[in-house]
C-alpha beads as a LAMMPS data file, in Angstrom:
LAMMPS data file: protein, C-alpha beads

330 atoms
329 bonds

1 atom types
1 bond types

-500.0 500.0 xlo xhi
-500.0 500.0 ylo yhi
-500.0 500.0 zlo zhi

Masses

1 110.0

Atoms # bond

1 1 1 119.799 275.239 288.976
2 1 1 119.125 272.641 286.291
3 1 1 122.867 271.943 285.944
4 1 1 123.146 271.405 289.714
5 1 1 120.264 268.931 289.583
6 1 1 121.912 267.115 286.702
7 1 1 125.166 266.791 288.644
8 1 1 123.276 265.490 291.650
9 1 1 121.549 262.978 289.406
10 1 1 124.826 261.749 287.936
11 1 1 126.313 261.517 291.419
12 1 1 123.336 259.438 292.612
13 1 1 123.728 257.187 289.558
14 1 1 127.418 256.757 290.343
15 1 1 126.633 255.746 293.908
16 1 1 124.098 253.207 292.676
17 1 1 126.641 251.739 290.260
18 1 1 129.236 251.521 293.014
19 1 1 126.812 249.513 295.132
20 1 1 125.397 247.464 292.210
21 1 1 127.636 244.393 292.645
22 1 1 126.411 244.036 296.214
23 1 1 122.792 244.369 295.071
24 1 1 122.908 241.280 292.865
25 1 1 124.039 242.913 289.582
26 1 1 126.167 240.632 287.379
27 1 1 129.616 242.315 286.985
28 1 1 130.335 241.023 283.473
29 1 1 127.028 242.240 282.151
30 1 1 127.458 245.627 283.838
31 1 1 130.954 246.040 282.422
32 1 1 129.725 245.261 278.933
33 1 1 127.004 247.836 279.517
34 1 1 129.593 250.396 280.572
35 1 1 131.639 249.804 277.397
36 1 1 128.594 250.169 275.135
37 1 1 127.438 253.254 277.013
38 1 1 130.893 254.856 276.464
39 1 1 130.702 253.893 272.787
40 1 1 127.259 255.523 272.529
41 1 1 128.460 258.673 274.317
42 1 1 131.435 258.912 271.948
43 1 1 129.121 258.644 268.956
44 1 1 126.722 261.145 270.445
45 1 1 129.521 263.696 270.726
46 1 1 129.881 263.540 266.966
47 1 1 126.259 263.043 265.901
48 1 1 124.225 264.606 268.659
49 1 1 126.338 267.718 269.238
50 1 1 127.965 268.258 265.847
51 1 1 125.344 266.806 263.494
52 1 1 127.751 264.413 261.694
53 1 1 126.225 260.986 261.109
54 1 1 128.959 258.362 260.896
55 1 1 128.369 254.730 260.026
56 1 1 132.017 253.808 260.517
57 1 1 132.449 253.918 264.276
58 1 1 132.611 250.128 264.482
59 1 1 136.039 250.393 262.866
60 1 1 137.338 252.379 265.848
61 1 1 135.663 250.173 268.444
62 1 1 136.676 246.845 266.969
63 1 1 140.047 247.970 265.608
64 1 1 141.157 249.228 269.000
65 1 1 139.912 245.981 270.565
66 1 1 142.120 243.920 268.208
67 1 1 145.184 246.107 268.863
68 1 1 144.701 245.974 272.626
69 1 1 144.074 242.220 272.587
70 1 1 147.171 241.530 270.492
71 1 1 149.313 243.821 272.646
72 1 1 148.162 242.123 275.845
73 1 1 148.331 238.564 274.594
74 1 1 151.392 238.541 272.312
75 1 1 153.517 241.501 273.398
76 1 1 152.729 241.003 277.090
77 1 1 152.254 244.701 277.841
78 1 1 150.472 245.781 281.059
79 1 1 146.759 246.655 280.849
80 1 1 147.265 250.404 281.051
81 1 1 149.604 250.319 278.077
82 1 1 147.201 248.135 276.136
83 1 1 144.325 250.580 276.778
84 1 1 146.504 253.509 275.693
85 1 1 147.537 251.710 272.542
86 1 1 143.894 250.932 271.667
87 1 1 142.824 254.524 272.313
88 1 1 145.727 255.895 270.256
89 1 1 144.916 253.499 267.425
90 1 1 141.291 254.614 267.472
91 1 1 142.422 258.268 267.314
92 1 1 144.793 257.472 264.419
93 1 1 142.031 255.731 262.432
94 1 1 139.739 258.672 263.220
95 1 1 142.331 261.092 261.859
96 1 1 142.646 259.142 258.589
97 1 1 138.958 258.473 258.086
98 1 1 137.963 261.959 259.232
99 1 1 140.461 263.660 256.912
100 1 1 138.951 261.778 253.979
101 1 1 135.316 262.215 254.991
102 1 1 134.773 265.657 256.519
103 1 1 135.126 267.410 253.177
104 1 1 131.725 266.007 252.308
105 1 1 128.431 266.635 254.050
106 1 1 125.187 264.849 254.702
107 1 1 124.640 261.422 253.151
108 1 1 127.965 261.613 251.272
109 1 1 129.882 261.913 254.555
110 1 1 127.930 258.974 255.973
111 1 1 128.571 256.782 252.958
112 1 1 132.305 257.519 252.953
113 1 1 132.605 256.527 256.608
114 1 1 130.617 253.332 255.949
115 1 1 132.748 252.435 252.902
116 1 1 136.052 252.974 254.725
117 1 1 134.786 250.994 257.725
118 1 1 133.870 248.056 255.486
119 1 1 137.319 248.163 253.909
120 1 1 138.831 247.897 257.385
121 1 1 136.434 245.061 258.204
122 1 1 137.800 242.937 255.397
123 1 1 141.349 243.885 256.470
124 1 1 140.661 242.540 259.969
125 1 1 139.064 239.435 258.427
126 1 1 142.239 238.646 256.469
127 1 1 144.875 239.831 258.985
128 1 1 146.806 236.876 260.482
129 1 1 146.811 238.082 264.071
130 1 1 143.041 238.637 264.425
131 1 1 142.049 234.970 264.174
132 1 1 139.675 235.628 261.301
133 1 1 136.165 234.357 261.973
134 1 1 137.335 232.670 265.182
135 1 1 138.379 235.994 266.657
136 1 1 141.216 236.807 269.007
137 1 1 140.804 234.596 272.084
138 1 1 142.446 234.235 275.463
139 1 1 143.356 237.868 276.115
140 1 1 144.726 238.140 279.693
141 1 1 143.661 240.942 282.017
142 1 1 146.960 241.190 283.766
143 1 1 147.866 243.563 286.589
144 1 1 147.024 247.265 286.379
145 1 1 149.808 249.657 287.473
146 1 1 151.756 246.740 288.822
147 1 1 149.597 246.021 291.843
148 1 1 145.873 245.936 290.889
149 1 1 145.017 242.339 289.952
150 1 1 142.308 242.502 287.299
151 1 1 141.628 238.775 287.303
152 1 1 138.970 239.434 289.935
153 1 1 135.650 240.445 288.307
154 1 1 134.872 242.767 291.215
155 1 1 138.197 244.598 290.887
156 1 1 137.812 244.795 287.124
157 1 1 134.278 246.165 287.652
158 1 1 135.444 249.168 289.658
159 1 1 138.382 249.863 287.353
160 1 1 135.991 249.789 284.373
161 1 1 133.534 252.046 286.184
162 1 1 136.305 254.556 287.051
163 1 1 137.544 254.670 283.450
164 1 1 134.050 255.147 281.958
165 1 1 133.114 257.763 284.566
166 1 1 136.271 259.721 283.810
167 1 1 135.583 259.539 280.075
168 1 1 132.005 260.686 280.650
169 1 1 133.237 263.683 282.646
170 1 1 135.666 264.487 279.849
171 1 1 132.837 264.406 277.269
172 1 1 130.722 266.617 279.524
173 1 1 133.577 269.102 279.836
174 1 1 134.052 269.140 276.071
175 1 1 130.366 269.744 275.420
176 1 1 130.146 272.682 277.863
177 1 1 133.439 274.287 276.759
178 1 1 133.842 277.056 274.154
179 1 1 134.918 274.287 271.761
180 1 1 131.609 272.540 272.398
181 1 1 129.699 275.768 271.699
182 1 1 131.420 275.994 268.318
183 1 1 130.383 272.397 267.593
184 1 1 126.765 273.306 268.419
185 1 1 127.017 276.292 266.077
186 1 1 128.302 274.036 263.312
187 1 1 125.393 271.687 263.831
188 1 1 122.775 274.489 263.788
189 1 1 124.209 276.560 260.941
190 1 1 127.610 275.704 259.519
191 1 1 127.706 278.515 256.894
192 1 1 127.069 281.072 259.637
193 1 1 129.816 279.544 261.784
194 1 1 132.140 279.844 258.804
195 1 1 131.142 283.495 258.288
196 1 1 132.084 284.198 261.919
197 1 1 135.639 283.170 261.162
198 1 1 135.699 279.554 262.416
199 1 1 137.540 276.950 260.373
200 1 1 134.702 274.440 260.535
201 1 1 136.612 271.644 258.841
202 1 1 139.316 271.844 261.497
203 1 1 136.743 271.700 264.306
204 1 1 134.919 268.790 262.647
205 1 1 138.167 266.869 262.190
206 1 1 139.114 267.404 265.804
207 1 1 135.757 266.243 267.202
208 1 1 135.875 263.276 264.816
209 1 1 139.280 262.274 266.199
210 1 1 138.021 262.739 269.781
211 1 1 134.961 260.601 269.108
212 1 1 137.105 257.920 267.457
213 1 1 139.576 257.898 270.366
214 1 1 136.789 257.457 272.920
215 1 1 135.268 254.703 270.773
216 1 1 138.703 253.120 270.721
217 1 1 138.878 253.326 274.486
218 1 1 135.480 251.604 274.714
219 1 1 136.674 248.821 272.379
220 1 1 139.962 248.361 274.182
221 1 1 138.176 248.193 277.539
222 1 1 135.630 245.739 276.146
223 1 1 138.435 243.379 275.011
224 1 1 140.178 243.645 278.373
225 1 1 136.924 242.851 280.225
226 1 1 135.713 239.933 278.060
227 1 1 139.081 238.490 277.114
228 1 1 138.415 238.305 273.381
229 1 1 137.829 240.443 270.244
230 1 1 135.679 239.287 267.344
231 1 1 134.546 240.436 263.911
232 1 1 131.194 241.445 265.402
233 1 1 132.811 244.568 266.869
234 1 1 134.081 245.753 263.471
235 1 1 130.998 244.876 261.482
236 1 1 128.769 247.710 260.219
237 1 1 125.930 246.489 262.437
238 1 1 127.915 247.679 265.457
239 1 1 127.854 251.186 263.991
240 1 1 124.071 250.717 263.686
241 1 1 123.997 249.895 267.372
242 1 1 125.666 253.237 268.121
243 1 1 122.992 255.038 266.115
244 1 1 120.225 253.013 267.736
245 1 1 121.422 253.614 271.297
246 1 1 121.818 257.347 270.672
247 1 1 118.419 257.830 269.045
248 1 1 116.529 255.650 271.521
249 1 1 118.074 257.389 274.520
250 1 1 118.025 260.920 273.176
251 1 1 120.319 262.514 270.638
252 1 1 122.152 265.613 271.855
253 1 1 121.682 264.866 275.588
254 1 1 124.288 263.711 278.022
255 1 1 122.183 261.030 279.653
256 1 1 120.515 259.851 276.441
257 1 1 123.246 257.445 275.271
258 1 1 123.402 255.926 278.763
259 1 1 119.706 255.167 278.739
260 1 1 119.811 253.990 275.132
261 1 1 122.711 251.628 275.876
262 1 1 120.805 250.195 278.854
263 1 1 117.695 249.538 276.742
264 1 1 119.526 248.002 273.765
265 1 1 122.007 245.896 275.761
266 1 1 119.277 244.710 278.118
267 1 1 117.155 243.471 275.256
268 1 1 120.033 241.571 273.702
269 1 1 121.072 239.710 276.866
270 1 1 119.366 236.851 278.647
271 1 1 117.569 237.514 281.844
272 1 1 120.216 235.575 283.777
273 1 1 122.785 238.220 283.020
274 1 1 120.704 240.795 284.775
275 1 1 121.007 239.110 288.134
276 1 1 118.294 238.145 290.606
277 1 1 116.838 241.669 290.769
278 1 1 115.642 241.416 287.124
279 1 1 114.656 237.725 287.070
280 1 1 111.021 238.304 287.800
281 1 1 110.379 240.553 284.790
282 1 1 108.522 238.216 282.476
283 1 1 108.769 240.603 279.538
284 1 1 112.546 240.263 279.603
285 1 1 112.347 236.511 280.059
286 1 1 110.450 236.280 276.836
287 1 1 113.504 237.565 274.975
288 1 1 115.406 234.469 276.093
289 1 1 113.689 232.355 273.425
290 1 1 114.377 234.788 270.600
291 1 1 118.045 233.956 269.994
292 1 1 119.452 235.800 266.994
293 1 1 116.001 237.110 266.160
294 1 1 116.328 239.625 268.970
295 1 1 117.458 242.094 266.289
296 1 1 113.851 242.084 265.045
297 1 1 112.749 243.383 268.460
298 1 1 115.470 246.053 268.556
299 1 1 114.416 247.169 265.084
300 1 1 110.794 247.297 266.162
301 1 1 111.702 249.405 269.210
302 1 1 113.720 251.716 266.981
303 1 1 110.722 252.242 264.701
304 1 1 108.445 252.943 267.663
305 1 1 110.898 255.457 269.144
306 1 1 111.319 257.247 265.812
307 1 1 107.542 257.499 265.336
308 1 1 106.445 258.287 268.869
309 1 1 109.555 259.530 270.713
310 1 1 111.486 261.484 268.147
311 1 1 113.575 263.178 270.843
312 1 1 114.425 259.847 272.445
313 1 1 113.533 258.775 275.958
314 1 1 115.601 261.397 277.774
315 1 1 114.736 264.065 275.177
316 1 1 111.032 263.531 275.663
317 1 1 111.375 263.676 279.446
318 1 1 113.371 266.940 279.263
319 1 1 110.840 268.378 276.808
320 1 1 107.951 267.475 279.110
321 1 1 109.674 269.013 282.124
322 1 1 110.510 272.139 280.079
323 1 1 106.881 272.626 279.049
324 1 1 105.698 272.010 282.593
325 1 1 108.198 274.579 283.929
326 1 1 106.843 277.252 281.561
327 1 1 103.283 276.963 282.844
328 1 1 102.050 279.823 285.007
329 1 1 102.670 279.140 288.692
330 1 1 105.031 276.208 288.006

Bonds

1 1 1 2
2 1 2 3
3 1 3 4
4 1 4 5
5 1 5 6
6 1 6 7
7 1 7 8
8 1 8 9
9 1 9 10
10 1 10 11
11 1 11 12
12 1 12 13
13 1 13 14
14 1 14 15
15 1 15 16
16 1 16 17
17 1 17 18
18 1 18 19
19 1 19 20
20 1 20 21
21 1 21 22
22 1 22 23
23 1 23 24
24 1 24 25
25 1 25 26
26 1 26 27
27 1 27 28
28 1 28 29
29 1 29 30
30 1 30 31
31 1 31 32
32 1 32 33
33 1 33 34
34 1 34 35
35 1 35 36
36 1 36 37
37 1 37 38
38 1 38 39
39 1 39 40
40 1 40 41
41 1 41 42
42 1 42 43
43 1 43 44
44 1 44 45
45 1 45 46
46 1 46 47
47 1 47 48
48 1 48 49
49 1 49 50
50 1 50 51
51 1 51 52
52 1 52 53
53 1 53 54
54 1 54 55
55 1 55 56
56 1 56 57
57 1 57 58
58 1 58 59
59 1 59 60
60 1 60 61
61 1 61 62
62 1 62 63
63 1 63 64
64 1 64 65
65 1 65 66
66 1 66 67
67 1 67 68
68 1 68 69
69 1 69 70
70 1 70 71
71 1 71 72
72 1 72 73
73 1 73 74
74 1 74 75
75 1 75 76
76 1 76 77
77 1 77 78
78 1 78 79
79 1 79 80
80 1 80 81
81 1 81 82
82 1 82 83
83 1 83 84
84 1 84 85
85 1 85 86
86 1 86 87
87 1 87 88
88 1 88 89
89 1 89 90
90 1 90 91
91 1 91 92
92 1 92 93
93 1 93 94
94 1 94 95
95 1 95 96
96 1 96 97
97 1 97 98
98 1 98 99
99 1 99 100
100 1 100 101
101 1 101 102
102 1 102 103
103 1 103 104
104 1 104 105
105 1 105 106
106 1 106 107
107 1 107 108
108 1 108 109
109 1 109 110
110 1 110 111
111 1 111 112
112 1 112 113
113 1 113 114
114 1 114 115
115 1 115 116
116 1 116 117
117 1 117 118
118 1 118 119
119 1 119 120
120 1 120 121
121 1 121 122
122 1 122 123
123 1 123 124
124 1 124 125
125 1 125 126
126 1 126 127
127 1 127 128
128 1 128 129
129 1 129 130
130 1 130 131
131 1 131 132
132 1 132 133
133 1 133 134
134 1 134 135
135 1 135 136
136 1 136 137
137 1 137 138
138 1 138 139
139 1 139 140
140 1 140 141
141 1 141 142
142 1 142 143
143 1 143 144
144 1 144 145
145 1 145 146
146 1 146 147
147 1 147 148
148 1 148 149
149 1 149 150
150 1 150 151
151 1 151 152
152 1 152 153
153 1 153 154
154 1 154 155
155 1 155 156
156 1 156 157
157 1 157 158
158 1 158 159
159 1 159 160
160 1 160 161
161 1 161 162
162 1 162 163
163 1 163 164
164 1 164 165
165 1 165 166
166 1 166 167
167 1 167 168
168 1 168 169
169 1 169 170
170 1 170 171
171 1 171 172
172 1 172 173
173 1 173 174
174 1 174 175
175 1 175 176
176 1 176 177
177 1 177 178
178 1 178 179
179 1 179 180
180 1 180 181
181 1 181 182
182 1 182 183
183 1 183 184
184 1 184 185
185 1 185 186
186 1 186 187
187 1 187 188
188 1 188 189
189 1 189 190
190 1 190 191
191 1 191 192
192 1 192 193
193 1 193 194
194 1 194 195
195 1 195 196
196 1 196 197
197 1 197 198
198 1 198 199
199 1 199 200
200 1 200 201
201 1 201 202
202 1 202 203
203 1 203 204
204 1 204 205
205 1 205 206
206 1 206 207
207 1 207 208
208 1 208 209
209 1 209 210
210 1 210 211
211 1 211 212
212 1 212 213
213 1 213 214
214 1 214 215
215 1 215 216
216 1 216 217
217 1 217 218
218 1 218 219
219 1 219 220
220 1 220 221
221 1 221 222
222 1 222 223
223 1 223 224
224 1 224 225
225 1 225 226
226 1 226 227
227 1 227 228
228 1 228 229
229 1 229 230
230 1 230 231
231 1 231 232
232 1 232 233
233 1 233 234
234 1 234 235
235 1 235 236
236 1 236 237
237 1 237 238
238 1 238 239
239 1 239 240
240 1 240 241
241 1 241 242
242 1 242 243
243 1 243 244
244 1 244 245
245 1 245 246
246 1 246 247
247 1 247 248
248 1 248 249
249 1 249 250
250 1 250 251
251 1 251 252
252 1 252 253
253 1 253 254
254 1 254 255
255 1 255 256
256 1 256 257
257 1 257 258
258 1 258 259
259 1 259 260
260 1 260 261
261 1 261 262
262 1 262 263
263 1 263 264
264 1 264 265
265 1 265 266
266 1 266 267
267 1 267 268
268 1 268 269
269 1 269 270
270 1 270 271
271 1 271 272
272 1 272 273
273 1 273 274
274 1 274 275
275 1 275 276
276 1 276 277
277 1 277 278
278 1 278 279
279 1 279 280
280 1 280 281
281 1 281 282
282 1 282 283
283 1 283 284
284 1 284 285
285 1 285 286
286 1 286 287
287 1 287 288
288 1 288 289
289 1 289 290
290 1 290 291
291 1 291 292
292 1 292 293
293 1 293 294
294 1 294 295
295 1 295 296
296 1 296 297
297 1 297 298
298 1 298 299
299 1 299 300
300 1 300 301
301 1 301 302
302 1 302 303
303 1 303 304
304 1 304 305
305 1 305 306
306 1 306 307
307 1 307 308
308 1 308 309
309 1 309 310
310 1 310 311
311 1 311 312
312 1 312 313
313 1 313 314
314 1 314 315
315 1 315 316
316 1 316 317
317 1 317 318
318 1 318 319
319 1 319 320
320 1 320 321
321 1 321 322
322 1 322 323
323 1 323 324
324 1 324 325
325 1 325 326
326 1 326 327
327 1 327 328
328 1 328 329
329 1 329 330
């Protein structure tokens, strides 16, 4: 019953997103939100469902963005090939980093991922094709499958929505598969999962590669949408954004990263990027004057959520509904 209600909720959300451009939503902002939501969902697959805290996911997001941007701009490949190259590059980086990191646990695993990601950051900073601090600019959108012109923001919006929705369905299928059950067992009690005969390192490496590939897809799509790739996407603070979005929304829930991405991205964008339907919210308008100091606000919200909403927004809602359902006569 609960699963059916969840599917109906996701279907209703999809219908709202389909109609959003005609309701005054700004397509560029929405597409950026989709990319960050996919990034958060990819991270949640690793952290929320397997219990592996990585601080290196910015390497997959930004690295795939650079590869896709270079392939589209210099090699002149079509968008679908550029997205596949970015996703494959993210998976390859995930295989290398995961192979080196999964042999350690806890804080040691986290620090290894952070160290390797910072090494890659300086590699992208010095690489000749990335543009250094100026970034990779002027990435063309091109024509998808030979006949879908992505130069139109509205067309690009629906293509982006379709890709992110398909990736979300894939993540949902992974989580509810026997493979996902093993991941949950590893998170709850890895020694017991090992005693049952599961090669936990193999499962952890596979989910790490999957998470990296999906992060790479998010980064590749982000570059295709915005037309540029910058060092911001490979900096360690972007990995912090993934952690923030997951914890604020609700770690270990399907909808949590979506809500977390909405909250974090909304705070960091000016009210004009929301469209006319958000222009009257004075609390958001106040953020316009913050500039770069908006990170102070996101940090403050993170502290509040950790102290008061330890399960995240979606987690607390599900917990409340669960307690209410257990009451006599509910």
